[in-house]
N, CA and C atoms as an extended XYZ file, in Angstrom:
357
Properties=species:S:1:pos:R:3:atomname:S:1:resname:S:1:resid:I:1 pbc="F F F"
N        91.742       54.319      156.054 N   UNK     1
C        91.438       55.633      156.773 CA  UNK     1
C        90.805       55.412      157.861 C   UNK     1
N        91.121       56.376      159.061 N   UNK     2
C        90.421       56.423      160.244 CA  UNK     2
C        88.887       56.893      160.254 C   UNK     2
N        88.399       56.661      160.944 N   UNK     3
C        86.883       57.238      160.882 CA  UNK     3
C        86.881       58.606      161.224 C   UNK     3
N        87.818       59.316      161.708 N   UNK     4
C        87.697       60.516      162.113 CA  UNK     4
C        88.609       61.487      160.763 C   UNK     4
N        88.550       60.949      159.757 N   UNK     5
C        89.191       61.658      158.682 CA  UNK     5
C        87.935       62.446      157.820 C   UNK     5
N        88.086       63.990      158.303 N   UNK     6
C        87.022       64.390      157.670 CA  UNK     6
C        86.749       64.435      155.978 C   UNK     6
N        87.874       64.626      155.308 N   UNK     7
C        88.090       64.759      153.820 CA  UNK     7
C        87.367       63.554      153.448 C   UNK     7
N        87.833       62.297      154.046 N   UNK     8
C        87.237       61.228      153.250 CA  UNK     8
C        85.644       61.031      153.429 C   UNK     8
N        85.320       61.366      154.757 N   UNK     9
C        84.019       61.380      155.176 CA  UNK     9
C        82.961       62.349      154.109 C   UNK     9
N        83.640       63.598      153.773 N   UNK    10
C        83.363       64.304      152.981 CA  UNK    10
C        82.866       63.637      151.799 C   UNK    10
N        84.053       63.036      151.014 N   UNK    11
C        83.988       62.502      149.703 CA  UNK    11
C        83.016       61.506      149.746 C   UNK    11
N        82.815       60.661      150.981 N   UNK    12
C        81.820       59.353      150.915 CA  UNK    12
C        80.362       60.127      150.919 C   UNK    12
N        80.129       61.249      151.555 N   UNK    13
C        78.964       61.904      151.430 CA  UNK    13
C        78.448       62.515      150.073 C   UNK    13
N        79.419       62.974      149.424 N   UNK    14
C        79.306       63.561      148.090 CA  UNK    14
C        79.080       62.281      146.997 C   UNK    14
N        79.730       61.312      147.365 N   UNK    15
C        79.292       60.265      146.426 CA  UNK    15
C        77.953       59.535      146.481 C   UNK    15
N        77.482       59.398      148.048 N   UNK    16
C        76.019       59.133      148.152 CA  UNK    16
C        75.144       60.014      147.593 C   UNK    16
N        75.642       61.443      147.601 N   UNK    17
C        74.586       62.563      146.987 CA  UNK    17
C        74.399       62.316      145.451 C   UNK    17
N        75.600       61.920      145.043 N   UNK    18
C        75.498       61.637      143.453 CA  UNK    18
C        74.734       60.583      143.092 C   UNK    18
N        74.968       59.362      143.862 N   UNK    19
C        74.033       58.119      143.360 CA  UNK    19
C        72.465       58.604      143.740 C   UNK    19
N        72.095       59.439      144.626 N   UNK    20
C        70.657       59.787      144.827 CA  UNK    20
C        70.241       60.777      143.720 C   UNK    20
N        70.938       61.712      143.483 N   UNK    21
C        70.643       62.860      142.559 CA  UNK    21
C        70.652       62.587      141.342 C   UNK    21
N        71.535       61.319      140.950 N   UNK    22
C        71.311       60.995      139.622 CA  UNK    22
C        69.804       60.528      139.130 C   UNK    22
N        68.866       60.254      140.155 N   UNK    23
C        67.551       59.855      139.908 CA  UNK    23
C        66.650       61.054      140.039 C   UNK    23
N        67.142       62.238      140.088 N   UNK    24
C        66.226       63.379      140.255 CA  UNK    24
C        65.921       63.875      138.890 C   UNK    24
N        64.416       63.971      138.373 N   UNK    25
C        63.981       64.363      137.410 CA  UNK    25
C        64.371       65.805      136.716 C   UNK    25
N        64.738       66.799      137.624 N   UNK    26
C        64.750       68.143      137.185 CA  UNK    26
C        66.491       68.527      136.927 C   UNK    26
N        67.205       67.296      137.318 N   UNK    27
C        68.588       67.718      136.834 CA  UNK    27
C        69.258       67.021      135.618 C   UNK    27
N        70.151       67.574      134.971 N   UNK    28
C        70.571       66.582      133.859 CA  UNK    28
C        71.425       65.647      134.086 C   UNK    28
N        70.897       64.608      134.230 N   UNK    29
C        71.682       63.309      134.515 CA  UNK    29
C        72.148       62.456      133.307 C   UNK    29
N        73.213       61.752      133.485 N   UNK    30
C        74.026       61.523      134.907 CA  UNK    30
C        74.912       62.516      135.138 C   UNK    30
N        74.793       63.120      136.594 N   UNK    31
C        75.663       63.879      137.086 CA  UNK    31
C        77.203       63.488      137.299 C   UNK    31
N        78.136       64.318      136.613 N   UNK    32
C        79.275       63.919      136.818 CA  UNK    32
C        80.047       64.596      138.280 C   UNK    32
N        81.160       64.016      138.490 N   UNK    33
C        81.673       64.772      139.789 CA  UNK    33
C        81.621       66.167      139.694 C   UNK    33
N        82.096       66.784      138.803 N   UNK    34
C        82.190       68.375      138.631 CA  UNK    34
C        80.866       68.885      138.841 C   UNK    34
N        79.841       68.322      138.377 N   UNK    35
C        78.402       68.806      138.470 CA  UNK    35
C        77.777       68.759      139.798 C   UNK    35
N        78.072       67.396      140.346 N   UNK    36
C        77.784       67.617      141.838 CA  UNK    36
C        78.631       68.741      142.789 C   UNK    36
N        79.900       68.683      142.712 N   UNK    37
C        80.531       69.799      143.328 CA  UNK    37
C        80.084       71.318      142.807 C   UNK    37
N        79.583       71.589      141.700 N   UNK    38
C        79.028       73.128      141.421 CA  UNK    38
C        77.662       72.803      141.851 C   UNK    38
N        76.952       72.055      142.143 N   UNK    39
C        75.813       72.106      142.942 CA  UNK    39
C        75.821       72.444      144.484 C   UNK    39
N        76.820       71.739      145.263 N   UNK    40
C        77.108       71.932      146.500 CA  UNK    40
C        78.027       73.097      146.937 C   UNK    40
N        78.634       73.634      145.893 N   UNK    41
C        79.747       74.811      146.017 CA  UNK    41
C        79.073       76.100      145.695 C   UNK    41
N        77.938       76.168      144.934 N   UNK    42
C        77.300       77.195      144.556 CA  UNK    42
C        77.933       77.769      143.186 C   UNK    42
N        78.417       76.653      142.432 N   UNK    43
C        79.069       76.938      140.957 CA  UNK    43
C        80.406       77.537      141.241 C   UNK    43
N        81.229       77.139      142.154 N   UNK    44
C        82.707       77.455      142.066 CA  UNK    44
C        83.330       76.608      141.173 C   UNK    44
N        83.674       77.018      140.010 N   UNK    45
C        84.472       76.298      139.047 CA  UNK    45
C        85.608       75.702      139.268 C   UNK    45
N        86.379       76.318      140.319 N   UNK    46
C        87.836       76.179      140.301 CA  UNK    46
C        88.105       74.613      141.089 C   UNK    46
N        86.949       74.148      142.008 N   UNK    47
C        86.839       72.879      142.521 CA  UNK    47
C        86.061       71.967      141.990 C   UNK    47
N        86.500       71.361      140.919 N   UNK    48
C        86.024       70.278      140.207 CA  UNK    48
C        86.098       68.740      140.804 C   UNK    48
N        86.693       68.660      141.633 N   UNK    49
C        86.842       67.287      142.433 CA  UNK    49
C        86.181       67.299      143.770 C   UNK    49
N        85.764       65.855      144.226 N   UNK    50
C        85.223       65.830      145.447 CA  UNK    50
C        86.547       66.399      146.357 C   UNK    50
N        87.790       65.721      146.301 N   UNK    51
C        89.009       65.711      146.995 CA  UNK    51
C        89.120       67.454      147.327 C   UNK    51
N        89.135       68.221      146.065 N   UNK    52
C        89.223       69.519      146.067 CA  UNK    52
C        88.297       70.304      146.934 C   UNK    52
N        87.040       70.094      146.650 N   UNK    53
C        85.789       70.803      147.189 CA  UNK    53
C        85.902       70.323      148.774 C   UNK    53
N        86.200       69.369      148.971 N   UNK    54
C        86.236       68.683      150.689 CA  UNK    54
C        87.335       69.523      151.233 C   UNK    54
N        88.567       69.730      150.603 N   UNK    55
C        89.617       70.310      151.045 CA  UNK    55
C        89.199       71.804      151.400 C   UNK    55
N        88.506       72.568      150.416 N   UNK    56
C        88.202       73.913      150.687 CA  UNK    56
C        87.194       73.767      151.683 C   UNK    56
N        86.209       73.067      151.713 N   UNK    57
C        85.211       73.065      152.514 CA  UNK    57
C        85.739       72.857      154.063 C   UNK    57
N        86.568       71.841      154.252 N   UNK    58
C        86.949       71.553      155.726 CA  UNK    58
C        87.924       72.692      156.135 C   UNK    58
N        88.620       73.451      155.294 N   UNK    59
C        89.329       74.683      155.932 CA  UNK    59
C        88.589       75.838      155.560 C   UNK    59
N        87.148       76.008      155.324 N   UNK    60
C        86.729       77.186      155.386 CA  UNK    60
C        86.246       77.757      156.832 C   UNK    60
N        85.717       78.918      156.775 N   UNK    61
C        85.570       79.658      158.106 CA  UNK    61
C        84.166       78.890      158.875 C   UNK    61
N        83.465       78.306      157.925 N   UNK    62
C        82.316       77.427      158.444 CA  UNK    62
C        83.048       76.472      159.388 C   UNK    62
N        84.127       75.885      159.216 N   UNK    63
C        84.260       74.857      159.882 CA  UNK    63
C        85.971       74.743      160.530 C   UNK    63
N        86.214       76.139      160.690 N   UNK    64
C        87.412       76.776      161.117 CA  UNK    64
C        87.760       76.070      162.642 C   UNK    64
N        86.779       76.406      163.373 N   UNK    65
C        86.892       76.121      164.879 CA  UNK    65
C        86.436       74.731      165.386 C   UNK    65
N        86.309       73.642      164.261 N   UNK    66
C        85.440       72.580      164.627 CA  UNK    66
C        86.532       71.446      164.466 C   UNK    66
N        86.422       70.474      165.614 N   UNK    67
C        87.364       69.429      165.558 CA  UNK    67
C        87.233       68.384      164.261 C   UNK    67
N        88.318       67.693      164.007 N   UNK    68
C        88.229       66.862      162.955 CA  UNK    68
C        87.322       65.796      163.240 C   UNK    68
N        87.008       65.457      164.504 N   UNK    69
C        86.106       64.358      164.922 CA  UNK    69
C        84.768       65.002      164.356 C   UNK    69
N        84.429       66.211      164.769 N   UNK    70
C        82.979       66.788      164.519 CA  UNK    70
C        83.063       67.033      163.083 C   UNK    70
N        83.921       67.306      162.374 N   UNK    71
C        83.732       67.496      160.802 CA  UNK    71
C        83.451       66.237      160.350 C   UNK    71
N        83.982       65.266      160.903 N   UNK    72
C        83.788       63.910      159.877 CA  UNK    72
C        82.522       63.376      160.379 C   UNK    72
N        81.969       63.546      161.691 N   UNK    73
C        80.639       63.367      162.125 CA  UNK    73
C        79.722       64.061      161.382 C   UNK    73
N        79.751       65.222      160.967 N   UNK    74
C        78.556       66.227      160.202 CA  UNK    74
C        78.783       65.660      158.792 C   UNK    74
N        79.884       65.356      158.168 N   UNK    75
C        79.894       64.714      156.937 CA  UNK    75
C        79.161       63.158      156.822 C   UNK    75
N        79.243       62.466      157.858 N   UNK    76
C        78.619       61.293      158.176 CA  UNK    76
C        77.259       61.335      158.133 C   UNK    76
N        76.874       62.466      158.673 N   UNK    77
C        75.412       62.802      158.874 CA  UNK    77
C        74.767       63.225      157.456 C   UNK    77
N        75.492       63.818      156.678 N   UNK    78
C        75.259       64.124      155.391 CA  UNK    78
C        74.988       62.531      154.291 C   UNK    78
N        76.046       61.952      154.492 N   UNK    79
C        75.824       60.501      154.038 CA  UNK    79
C        74.726       59.863      154.215 C   UNK    79
N        74.400       59.808      155.654 N   UNK    80
C        73.269       59.019      156.196 CA  UNK    80
C        72.025       59.386      155.536 C   UNK    80
N        71.794       60.933      155.410 N   UNK    81
C        71.033       61.476      154.939 CA  UNK    81
C        70.485       61.003      153.356 C   UNK    81
N        71.552       60.897      152.346 N   UNK    82
C        71.303       60.434      151.190 CA  UNK    82
C        71.391       58.819      151.036 C   UNK    82
N        71.761       58.448      151.767 N   UNK    83
C        71.824       56.812      151.914 CA  UNK    83
C        70.540       56.315      152.404 C   UNK    83
N        69.875       57.249      153.296 N   UNK    84
C        68.562       56.769      153.527 CA  UNK    84
C        67.446       57.261      152.489 C   UNK    84
N        67.728       58.301      152.063 N   UNK    85
C        66.882       58.735      150.785 CA  UNK    85
C        66.771       57.585      149.739 C   UNK    85
N        67.976       57.159      149.503 N   UNK    86
C        68.189       55.909      148.382 CA  UNK    86
C        67.276       54.889      148.915 C   UNK    86
N        67.419       54.415      150.335 N   UNK    87
C        66.738       52.985      150.811 CA  UNK    87
C        65.242       53.556      150.898 C   UNK    87
N        64.923       54.633      150.993 N   UNK    88
C        63.348       54.676      151.206 CA  UNK    88
C        62.740       55.092      149.822 C   UNK    88
N        63.591       55.368      148.593 N   UNK    89
C        63.203       55.135      147.203 CA  UNK    89
C        62.604       56.723      147.028 C   UNK    89
N        63.362       57.632      147.838 N   UNK    90
C        62.849       58.912      147.702 CA  UNK    90
C        63.621       60.064      146.922 C   UNK    90
N        64.646       59.259      146.011 N   UNK    91
C        65.528       60.152      145.381 CA  UNK    91
C        65.181       60.657      144.129 C   UNK    91
N        64.137       60.126      143.859 N   UNK    92
C        63.170       60.739      142.324 CA  UNK    92
C        62.400       62.077      142.533 C   UNK    92
N        62.497       62.559      143.636 N   UNK    93
C        62.215       63.933      143.932 CA  UNK    93
C        62.942       64.964      143.234 C   UNK    93
N        62.473       66.293      143.092 N   UNK    94
C        63.183       67.153      142.578 CA  UNK    94
C        64.640       67.256      143.292 C   UNK    94
N        65.798       67.244      142.652 N   UNK    95
C        67.053       67.479      143.213 CA  UNK    95
C        67.297       68.612      143.950 C   UNK    95
N        66.865       69.870      143.501 N   UNK    96
C        67.145       70.975      144.135 CA  UNK    96
C        66.376       71.124      145.656 C   UNK    96
N        65.270       70.439      145.823 N   UNK    97
C        64.464       70.266      147.065 CA  UNK    97
C        65.368       69.364      147.793 C   UNK    97
N        65.735       68.323      147.306 N   UNK    98
C        66.773       67.318      148.224 CA  UNK    98
C        67.709       68.071      148.551 C   UNK    98
N        68.364       68.858      147.826 N   UNK    99
C        69.671       69.417      148.335 CA  UNK    99
C        69.263       70.436      149.550 C   UNK    99
N        68.199       71.250      149.395 N   UNK   100
C        67.698       72.137      150.387 CA  UNK   100
C        67.110       71.456      151.365 C   UNK   100
N        66.729       70.470      151.343 N   UNK   101
C        66.523       69.529      152.547 CA  UNK   101
C        67.353       68.894      153.445 C   UNK   101
N        68.481       68.989      152.910 N   UNK   102
C        69.768       68.594      153.825 CA  UNK   102
C        70.189       69.176      154.974 C   UNK   102
N        70.004       70.379      155.085 N   UNK   103
C        70.143       71.144      156.539 CA  UNK   103
C        69.161       70.739      157.318 C   UNK   103
N        67.730       70.483      157.031 N   UNK   104
C        66.674       70.235      157.893 CA  UNK   104
C        66.924       68.825      158.456 C   UNK   104
N        66.988       67.951      157.184 N   UNK   105
C        66.957       66.556      157.224 CA  UNK   105
C        68.173       65.723      158.319 C   UNK   105
N        69.361       66.770      158.251 N   UNK   106
C        70.370       66.489      159.174 CA  UNK   106
C        70.669       67.172      160.379 C   UNK   106
N        69.830       68.157      160.586 N   UNK   107
C        69.931       68.979      162.072 CA  UNK   107
C        70.107       68.394      163.232 C   UNK   107
N        69.118       67.156      163.557 N   UNK   108
C        69.303       66.548      164.610 CA  UNK   108
C        70.725       65.802      164.985 C   UNK   108
N        71.101       65.340      163.818 N   UNK   109
C        72.123       64.301      163.803 CA  UNK   109
C        73.546       65.509      163.967 C   UNK   109
N        73.657       66.653      163.200 N   UNK   110
C        74.734       67.185      163.171 CA  UNK   110
C        74.743       68.089      164.619 C   UNK   110
N        73.835       68.412      164.985 N   UNK   111
C        73.740       68.919      166.532 CA  UNK   111
C        74.501       67.976      167.696 C   UNK   111
N        74.031       66.695      167.512 N   UNK   112
C        74.970       65.764      168.335 CA  UNK   112
C        76.513       65.973      168.147 C   UNK   112
N        76.962       65.948      166.804 N   UNK   113
C        78.115       65.923      166.672 CA  UNK   113
C        78.826       67.042      167.144 C   UNK   113
N        78.398       68.166      167.224 N   UNK   114
C        79.155       69.627      167.843 CA  UNK   114
C        79.061       69.330      169.413 C   UNK   114
N        78.021       68.592      169.920 N   UNK   115
C        77.882       68.423      171.539 CA  UNK   115
C        78.970       67.366      171.978 C   UNK   115
N        79.092       66.167      171.218 N   UNK   116
C        80.029       65.173      171.696 CA  UNK   116
C        81.460       65.552      171.585 C   UNK   116
N        81.659       66.507      170.743 N   UNK   117
C        83.259       66.660      170.442 CA  UNK   117
C        83.582       68.153      171.316 C   UNK   117
N        82.523       68.616      171.749 N   UNK   118
C        82.911       69.943      172.582 CA  UNK   118
C        83.044       71.184      171.789 C   UNK   118
N        82.785       71.041      170.382 N   UNK   119
C        82.877       72.248      169.541 CA  UNK   119
C        81.607       72.854      169.105 C   UNK   119
């Protein structure tokens, strides 16, 4: 897969989130793929796999005018957030606070994505 494949980058970020959130004390671990998707989609039951969720997300109004390169970049920022939390040993915090911390934890990174892609 090329590095500008936003779907694969999205799947990679969800897999990283899953390995981190499986250490959260407030979540019913181990979390399945469907449970992770439910957490990130706000409980949309129709998208139970990472592939389906990422397809819906990448085609949503939020990402409609964003280039594939920028989409992949944003997803790579998300993945880095989770990988860094795992490396730092901070995945044992409350899962919901980790999820809400994602947007602030990746803000600087995602800002760069949109500026380099021109979108």
